[in-house]
C-alpha positions in Angstrom: -65.4 -56.4 -60.0 -67.1 -59.6 -59.0 -69.4 -59.4 -56.0 -68.6 -61.7 -53.1 -71.2 -64.5 -52.5 -74.2 -63.2 -50.6 -75.1 -65.0 -47.4 -78.7 -64.6 -48.5 -78.3 -67.0 -51.3 -78.4 -70.8 -51.0 -80.8 -73.1 -49.2 -84.1 -71.7 -47.9 -83.6 -70.6 -44.3 -86.0 -69.1 -41.8 -85.2 -65.9 -40.1 -84.4 -62.3 -41.1 -83.2 -62.2 -44.7 -79.8 -60.9 -45.5 -80.3 -59.4 -49.0 -81.1 -55.7 -49.4 -84.0 -56.5 -51.7 -85.7 -58.8 -49.2 -85.1 -56.6 -46.2 -86.4 -53.5 -47.9 -89.5 -55.3 -49.2 -90.4 -56.7 -45.8 -89.9 -53.3 -44.1 -92.0 -51.6 -46.7 -94.8 -54.2 -46.4 -94.7 -53.9 -42.6 -94.9 -50.1 -42.9 -97.7 -50.2 -45.4 -99.7 -52.7 -43.3 -99.2 -50.8 -40.2 -100.3 -47.5 -41.8 -103.4 -49.2 -43.4 -104.5 -50.7 -40.0 -103.9 -47.4 -38.3 -105.9 -45.4 -40.8 -108.7 -47.9 -40.7 -108.9 -47.8 -36.9 -108.7 -44.0 -36.9 -111.6 -43.9 -39.4 -113.8 -46.4 -37.5 -113.3 -44.8 -34.1 -115.1 -41.5 -35.0 -117.6 -43.3 -37.3 -119.4 -44.9 -34.4 -119.8 -41.5 -32.6 -120.9 -39.9 -35.8 -123.6 -42.5 -36.4 -124.8 -42.1 -32.8 -124.9 -38.3 -33.2 -126.8 -38.6 -36.5 -129.4 -40.9 -34.8 -129.9 -38.6 -31.8 -130.3 -35.6 -34.1 -132.8 -37.5 -36.2 -134.8 -38.4 -33.1 -134.7 -34.8 -31.9 -135.9 -33.6 -35.3 -138.8 -36.0 -35.3 -139.7 -34.9 -31.8 -139.6 -31.3 -32.8 -141.9 -31.9 -35.8 -144.3 -33.9 -33.7 -144.4 -31.1 -31.0 -145.1 -28.6 -33.7 -148.4 -30.2 -34.7 -151.3 -28.2 -33.1 -153.5 -31.3 -32.6 -151.1 -32.7 -30.0 -151.3 -29.9 -27.5 -155.1 -29.6 -28.1 -155.5 -33.3 -27.5 -153.7 -33.2 -24.2 -156.1 -30.5 -22.9 -159.4 -31.8 -24.3 -159.1 -35.6 -24.2 -158.1 -38.4 -22.0 -155.2 -40.9 -22.7 -156.6 -43.9 -24.5 -155.6 -46.4 -27.2 -157.8 -44.8 -29.8 -157.3 -41.2 -28.6 -156.5 -38.3 -30.8 -152.9 -38.0 -29.5 -152.2 -41.8 -30.0 -153.4 -41.7 -33.6 -151.3 -38.6 -34.4 -148.2 -40.1 -32.7 -148.5 -43.4 -34.5 -148.8 -41.6 -37.9 -145.6 -39.9 -37.2 -143.8 -43.1 -36.1 -144.9 -45.0 -39.1 -144.0 -42.2 -41.5 -140.5 -41.6 -40.0 -139.5 -45.2 -39.1 -138.9 -44.3 -35.5 -139.0 -47.0 -32.8 -141.4 -45.0 -30.7 -143.1 -41.6 -30.4 -144.3 -41.0 -26.9 -146.3 -37.9 -25.9 -146.5 -37.3 -22.1 -148.2 -34.7 -19.9 -146.6 -32.7 -17.1 -146.9 -35.7 -14.8 -144.9 -38.0 -17.1 -148.0 -40.0 -18.0 -147.9 -41.5 -21.5 -150.6 -40.4 -24.0 -149.1 -42.4 -26.8 -146.9 -45.5 -27.1 -146.3 -48.2 -29.8 -147.6 -50.7 -27.2 -151.1 -49.4 -26.5 -151.4 -51.1 -23.2 -148.7 -48.8 -21.8 -150.8 -45.7 -22.4 -151.7 -44.1 -19.1 -148.5 -45.3 -17.4 -145.6 -43.1 -16.3 -142.6 -43.1 -18.6 -139.6 -45.3 -17.6 -136.9 -42.6 -18.0 -136.6 -39.3 -16.3 -138.5 -36.6 -18.3 -137.6 -33.7 -16.0 -135.3 -31.8 -18.3 -137.8 -31.8 -21.2 -140.6 -30.8 -18.8 -138.5 -27.9 -17.6 -138.4 -26.6 -21.2 -135.0 -28.0 -22.5 -134.4 -30.2 -25.5 -132.5 -33.4 -24.8 -130.4 -35.8 -27.0 -129.1 -39.0 -25.4 -128.5 -42.8 -25.8 -130.5 -44.6 -23.1 -132.4 -47.8 -22.3 -136.2 -48.0 -21.7 -139.1 -50.4 -21.9 -138.3 -51.0 -25.6 -134.6 -51.5 -25.1 -131.6 -49.3 -25.9 -132.3 -46.4 -28.3 -131.1 -43.0 -29.5 -133.5 -40.4 -28.0 -134.6 -36.9 -28.6 -136.9 -35.1 -26.2 -138.6 -31.7 -26.6 -141.1 -29.8 -24.4 -144.7 -29.2 -25.5 -145.9 -25.6 -25.0 -149.4 -24.5 -24.4 -151.2 -21.4 -26.0 -149.8 -19.1 -23.3 -146.3 -20.5 -23.5 -146.3 -22.7 -20.5 -145.0 -26.3 -20.6 -147.9 -28.7 -20.8 -146.0 -31.9 -21.6 -143.2 -33.4 -23.7 -142.5 -35.5 -26.8 -140.0 -38.3 -26.6 -138.8 -40.0 -29.9 -136.5 -43.0 -30.0 -134.5 -44.5 -32.9 -133.7 -48.2 -32.5 -130.0 -48.5 -31.5 -129.6 -51.8 -33.4 -130.2 -50.0 -36.6 -127.3 -47.6 -35.8 -125.0 -50.6 -35.0 -126.1 -52.3 -38.2 -125.1 -49.2 -40.2 -121.7 -49.2 -38.5 -121.2 -52.9 -39.2 -122.5 -52.4 -42.8 -119.8 -49.7 -43.4 -117.0 -52.0 -42.2 -116.9 -54.3 -45.3 -116.6 -51.4 -47.7 -114.0 -49.8 -45.6 -112.0 -53.0 -45.4 -112.3 -53.4 -49.1 -110.8 -49.9 -49.7 -108.1 -50.7 -47.1 -107.3 -54.0 -48.8 -107.1 -52.3 -52.2 -104.8 -49.7 -50.8 -102.7 -52.4 -49.1 -102.5 -54.4 -52.4 -101.5 -51.3 -54.4 -98.9 -50.4 -51.7 -97.5 -53.9 -51.6 -97.2 -53.9 -55.5 -95.4 -50.6 -55.4 -93.1 -51.8 -52.6 -92.3 -54.9 -54.7 -91.5 -52.9 -57.8 -89.3 -50.5 -55.8 -87.5 -53.4 -54.2 -87.0 -55.1 -57.5 -85.4 -51.9 -58.9 -83.3 -51.7 -55.8 -82.3 -55.3 -56.3 -81.0 -54.6 -59.8 -79.2 -51.5 -58.7 -77.5 -53.3 -55.8 -76.9 -56.4 -57.8 -78.8 -58.5 -55.3 -76.2 -58.0 -52.6 -76.6 -58.2 -48.8 -75.9 -55.3 -46.5 -72.8 -57.0 -45.3 -71.6 -57.4 -48.9 -72.1 -53.7 -49.6 -70.3 -52.7 -46.4 -67.4 -55.0 -47.3 -67.3 -53.6 -50.9 -67.2 -50.0 -49.5 -64.3 -50.9 -47.2 -62.4 -52.6 -49.9 -63.0 -49.7 -52.3 -61.7 -47.2 -49.8 -58.6 -49.3 -49.2 -58.0 -49.8 -52.9 -58.5 -46.2 -53.9 -56.2 -44.8 -51.2 -53.7 -47.6 -51.5 -53.0 -47.7 -55.3 -50.3 -45.5 -56.8 -52.5 -44.3 -59.6 -54.8 -41.3 -59.5 -58.5 -42.0 -59.7 -61.1 -39.3 -60.5 -64.8 -40.2 -60.6 -67.2 -37.8 -62.4 -71.0 -37.7 -62.4 -73.2 -37.1 -65.4 -73.0 -33.3 -65.0 -69.2 -33.2 -65.0 -68.9 -32.7 -61.2 -66.1 -34.5 -59.3 -67.7 -37.3 -57.4 -64.5 -38.8 -55.9 -60.7 -38.4 -56.2 -58.2 -40.4 -54.3 -55.0 -39.3 -52.5 -52.8 -39.9 -55.6 -55.2 -37.9 -57.8 -55.1 -35.0 -55.4 -51.3 -35.1 -55.5 -51.0 -35.3 -59.2 -53.6 -32.6 -59.9 -52.6 -30.3 -57.1 -56.1 -30.4 -55.6 -57.5 -30.9 -52.1 -60.5 -32.9 -50.7 -62.7 -29.8 -51.1 -62.7 -30.3 -54.9 -65.2 -33.1 -54.5 -68.6 -32.0 -55.6 -67.4 -29.1 -57.7 -67.5 -28.8 -61.5 -64.3 -30.2 -63.2 -63.8 -27.1 -65.4 -64.1 -24.8 -62.3 -61.5 -26.8 -60.3 -58.9 -27.2 -63.1 -59.5 -23.8 -64.8 -60.0 -25.3 -68.2 -57.1 -26.4 -70.4 -56.2 -29.7 -72.0 -56.1 -31.6 -68.7 -59.8 -30.6 -68.1 -60.7 -31.5 -71.7 -59.0 -35.0 -71.3 -60.7 -35.7 -68.0 -64.1 -34.4 -69.2 -64.0 -36.6 -72.3 -63.8 -33.7 -74.8 -60.5 -35.3 -76.1 -60.9 -39.0 -76.8 -58.4 -41.8 -77.1 -56.2 -44.1 -75.0 -53.2 -43.1 -73.0 -53.8 -39.4 -73.5 -51.1 -37.0 -72.3 -51.8 -34.0 -70.2 -49.6 -31.6 -68.3 -50.6 -30.3 -64.9 -48.0 -27.9 -63.4 -44.6 -29.5 -64.0 -46.1 -33.0 -64.1 -46.7 -35.1 -67.2 -49.8 -37.3 -66.8 -51.1 -40.2 -68.7 -54.9 -40.4 -68.6 -57.4 -43.1 -69.5 -61.2 -42.5 -69.3 -64.0 -45.1 -69.0 -67.7 -44.1 -69.0 -70.1 -45.5 -66.5 -73.8 -46.5 -66.9 -75.1 -43.4 -65.1 -73.6 -41.0 -67.6 -70.5 -40.3 -65.5 -66.9 -41.6 -65.9 -63.9 -42.8 -64.1 -60.5 -41.4 -65.1 -57.2 -43.1 -64.1 -54.0 -40.9 -64.0 -50.4 -42.1 -64.1 -47.4 -39.9 -63.4 -45.2 -40.0 -66.4 -43.0 -37.1 -65.5 -39.9 -39.2 -64.6 -40.4 -41.5 -67.5 -40.8 -38.6 -69.9 -37.6 -37.0 -68.5 -35.7 -40.3 -68.9 -37.1 -40.6 -72.5 -35.9 -37.1 -73.3 -32.5 -37.9 -71.7 -32.4 -41.0 -73.9 -33.1 -39.0 -77.0 -30.4 -36.5 -75.9 -28.0 -39.4 -75.1 -28.7 -41.0 -78.5 -28.0 -37.7 -80.2 -24.8 -37.2 -78.2 -23.6 -40.7 -79.1 -24.2 -40.0 -82.7 -22.3 -36.7 -82.3 -19.5 -38.5 -80.5 -19.4 -41.2 -83.2 -19.1 -38.4 -85.8 -16.4 -36.7 -83.7 -14.6 -40.0 -83.4 -14.3 -40.1 -87.2 -13.3 -36.5 -87.4 -10.8 -37.0 -84.6 -9.3 -40.0 -86.5 -9.0 -37.9 -89.6 -7.3 -35.1 -87.7 -4.9 -37.6 -86.1 -4.1 -39.0 -89.6 -3.5 -35.5 -90.9 -1.3 -34.7 -87.9 0.6 -38.0 -88.4 1.2 -37.2 -92.1 2.5 -33.8 -91.3 4.9 -35.2 -88.8 6.1 -38.0 -91.1 6.7 -35.3 -93.8 8.7 -33.4 -91.1 6.4 -30.4 -91.5 6.6 -29.6 -87.8 5.5 -26.0 -88.0 2.4 -26.8 -90.0 1.6 -29.6 -87.5 1.8 -27.1 -84.6 -0.5 -24.7 -86.4 -3.0 -27.4 -87.2 -3.2 -28.6 -83.5 -3.4 -25.0 -82.3 -6.3 -24.2 -84.6 -8.3 -27.3 -83.7 -7.9 -26.8 -79.9 -8.5 -23.0 -80.2 -11.9 -23.4 -81.9 -13.4 -25.5 -79.1 -11.8 -23.3 -76.4 -13.1 -20.1 -78.1 -16.6 -21.5 -78.2 -16.6 -22.4 -74.4 -15.0 -19.1 -73.5 -17.6 -17.2 -75.6 -20.5 -18.9 -73.8 -19.2 -18.7 -70.3 -18.3 -15.0 -70.8 -22.0 -14.2 -71.6 -23.8 -16.8 -69.5 -22.5 -16.9 -65.9 -24.8 -19.6 -64.7 -22.7 -22.8 -64.8 -25.6 -25.2 -65.6 -27.0 -23.1 -68.5 -23.5 -22.4 -69.8 -22.6 -26.2 -69.8 -25.9 -26.9 -71.6 -25.2 -24.4 -74.3 -21.6 -25.6 -74.8 -22.9 -29.2 -75.2 -25.8 -28.2 -77.5 -23.3 -26.2 -79.6 -21.2 -29.4 -80.2 -24.3 -31.6 -80.9 -25.7 -29.0 -83.3 -22.4 -28.6 -85.1 -22.3 -32.4 -85.7 -25.7 -32.0 -87.4 -24.5 -29.2 -89.6 -26.2 -26.5 -87.5 -24.3 -23.4 -86.2 -25.4 -22.4 -82.7 -24.2 -19.1 -81.4 -25.0 -16.8 -78.5 -26.6 -13.5 -79.7 -24.7 -10.3 -79.2 -25.7 -8.4 -76.1 -26.4 -11.6 -74.2 -25.5 -11.4 -70.5 -27.0 -13.6 -67.8 -25.6 -13.1 -64.3 -25.2 -16.0 -61.9 -28.3 -15.1 -59.9 -30.9 -17.5 -61.5 -33.4 -18.6 -58.8 -34.5 -21.8 -60.7 -31.6 -22.8 -62.9 -33.0 -26.3 -63.6 -36.3 -24.8 -64.8 -34.4 -22.4 -67.1 -32.2 -25.3 -68.4 -35.4 -27.2 -69.2 -36.8 -24.3 -71.1 -33.6 -23.5 -73.0 -32.9 -27.2 -73.7 -36.4 -27.9 -75.2 -36.3 -24.8 -77.4 -32.8 -25.5 -78.6 -33.6 -29.1 -79.4 -36.7 -28.1 -81.4 -34.7 -25.4 -83.2 -31.9 -27.9 -84.0 -34.5 -30.3 -85.5 -36.1 -27.5 -87.5 -32.9 -26.0 -88.8 -31.0 -29.2 -89.7 -30.8 -29.6 -93.4 -31.7 -26.0 -94.3 -29.4 -23.6 -96.2 -27.1 -21.9 -93.8 -28.5 -23.8 -90.8 -28.1 -21.7 -87.7 -29.5 -21.1 -84.3 -29.2 -17.9 -82.3 -29.8 -17.9 -78.5 -30.3 -14.6 -76.8 -30.7 -13.9 -73.1 -31.6 -10.4 -71.9 -32.0 -9.2 -68.4 -34.5 -6.5 -67.4 -34.2 -6.0 -63.7 -35.1 -9.4 -62.3 -36.9 -10.5 -65.5 -35.1 -12.8 -68.0 -36.1 -12.6 -71.6 -35.1 -15.7 -73.7 -35.1 -15.5 -77.5 -34.4 -18.6 -79.7 -34.2 -18.0 -83.5 -33.7 -20.8 -86.0 -33.3 -20.8 -89.8 -35.9 -23.6 -90.3 -39.1 -23.5 -92.3 -41.0 -21.6 -89.6 -44.4 -22.2 -88.2 -47.6 -21.1 -90.0 -49.4 -18.3 -88.2 -52.6 -20.3 -87.8 -50.7 -22.8 -85.7 -49.0 -20.4 -83.3 -51.5 -21.2 -80.6 -51.8 -24.9 -81.1 -48.1 -25.8 -80.9 -48.1 -25.3 -77.1 -50.8 -28.0 -76.7 -49.8 -31.3 -75.2 -49.4 -34.0 -77.9 -48.9 -31.6 -80.8 -45.7 -32.4 -82.8 -44.4 -32.6 -86.4 -41.8 -35.2 -85.5 -41.9 -39.0 -85.7 -42.8 -40.9 -82.6 -39.6 -41.8 -80.7 -38.7 -45.1 -79.0 -40.3 -44.1 -75.7 -43.6 -43.6 -77.5 -44.8 -40.0 -77.0 -44.1 -36.6 -78.4 -45.5 -33.1 -78.2 -44.5 -32.4 -74.6 -41.5 -30.1 -74.9 -43.3 -26.8 -75.8 -46.2 -27.6 -73.4 -43.7 -27.9 -70.6 -42.0 -24.7 -71.6 -45.4 -22.9 -71.5 -46.3 -24.4 -68.1 -42.9 -23.5 -66.6 -43.2 -20.0 -67.9 -46.8 -19.6 -66.6 -45.8 -21.1 -63.2 -43.4 -18.1 -62.8 -46.0 -15.7 -64.0 -44.4 -15.4 -67.5 -45.4 -16.2 -71.0 -44.0 -17.9 -74.2 -44.8 -16.7 -77.7 -43.8 -17.7 -81.3 -43.4 -15.5 -84.3 -41.8 -15.5 -87.7 -38.6 -13.7 -88.7 -38.0 -11.5 -91.7 -35.1 -13.7 -92.8 -37.2 -16.8 -92.3 -37.5 -19.4 -89.5 -39.2 -19.2 -86.2 -38.5 -17.0 -83.2 -39.6 -18.2 -79.7 -39.7 -15.6 -77.0 -40.0 -16.6 -73.3 -40.5 -13.9 -70.6 -39.7 -15.1 -67.0 -40.5 -12.4 -64.4 -38.6 -12.5 -61.2 -36.3 -15.2 -62.5 -33.2 -13.6 -60.9 -32.5 -13.0 -57.3 -31.8 -9.5 -55.9 -28.2 -8.5 -56.4 -26.1 -8.6 -53.3 -25.0 -5.1 -52.0 -21.4 -4.2 -52.8 -19.0 -4.6 -49.9 -17.9 -1.3 -48.2 -14.2 -0.6 -48.1 -12.6 -1.3 -44.7 -11.7 2.3 -43.9 -14.8 4.0 -45.1 -16.9 3.4 -42.0 -14.1 4.5 -39.8 -13.5 7.7 -41.7 -17.2 8.4 -41.7 -17.4 7.9 -38.0 -14.4 10.1 -37.5 -15.9 12.8 -39.6 -19.0 12.6 -37.6 -17.1 13.0 -34.4 -15.3 16.0 -35.8 -18.6 17.5 -36.6 
């Protein structure tokens, strides 16, 4: 099927693209970009706080190390604050060694004993030292005489455990900010790489989607789906779509009717739905060929199977039941015409014989000749109707007897045959008997003492049909295969197909819960036996004599 022209093709236009490939690619790129930006922002937001915390903890650790030095506390109690004092020298050594911005030692009054700017020694600190002087450690970001810094403050304890001062250490905040800014290029590089890889993956996925959708627009796909639904449910052919595992993917209304399935069959395995058999083999591709015949119930189906690229298949089904019936009727009509043609020659010969007897004035011989000819046909009809009470089946056997006789085959009803006029499905029984008799006639024609014997036996409501011919018989190894659709030993007729008669006989028997078997006879030929349970209706009760009820009632009253 050719795809309709896509509105996305043609001159370059600005705006939202129409093709599935372009829309999916743009949406994927938008999602990838948004996710990348979101992840980068979520990573940067806590990074600043983490760097601040690391700087404050570093300042606190330096302050703790400084406060632990014994010379600091001793210097506070034995010296005066000065630029070259013992406390100043110790604090500067620590500052230079650690890279801190400042290391300030103060006494209980908040007076500096050390400072990077020596002139500020002896002055009161610019920030509140009360928490540290009360014995608590402090971490904070604050601004002082040297600018904004990350600070750590710890108390100084004297020999007896009293607070004698505090140590304040600051880490330059610009260095923290520079670390944050320095991390951004690397983070952006990772984000850009991830974005590029995501964009490439989105492009490859979109290209694959483009191939699978044949570069269609969403409107095209919607139109194709609508057209497909209309076509599948509007055509008078059954369509069954299968996936690569043999499951039914789709079946239209006509396929449901022909196969006797419902919508719930979609999604189930083919063999499970059809219970095996030739129909399932044809649909599954286990039987290959064009215009394959299959029988489903009483329907004759013509199936063609085409594989798809994904390993599945699409099977089309045509109802050939009526055509097959017409073809068989054509065969029967052709045979009847041949028989009538032969009878015409025989009738002409009989008339010539009768004319000769009359011209020779042999009137008594002429009467005997006419009586004999008429009596043979009448006896045959009476013999059949006496044993077979169903009018359709009796008429069939009378006609088949005449046709068989013209082909040199004697057809007779077996002794003991008695079929009452209570057949529930006479047309089905006529189909079974007609197919078996036709096959028997073809098999027996040309054999020595060609004959066919048809027996009908009743057991309760069950009818047992037995057809015996004097033909060459059927090899035992083929007893099972002869009931398969398409199996035949005859030439192909004018309507093009054979091998359906015995398959229909089996399906009709199985539909009534019966069976059909074939065997060989001791005197040669083949014997087909069909068992049809509940083929007869219950017999009607015999009518009661008019006076019986009255007498019974009277008797009851006398009692």
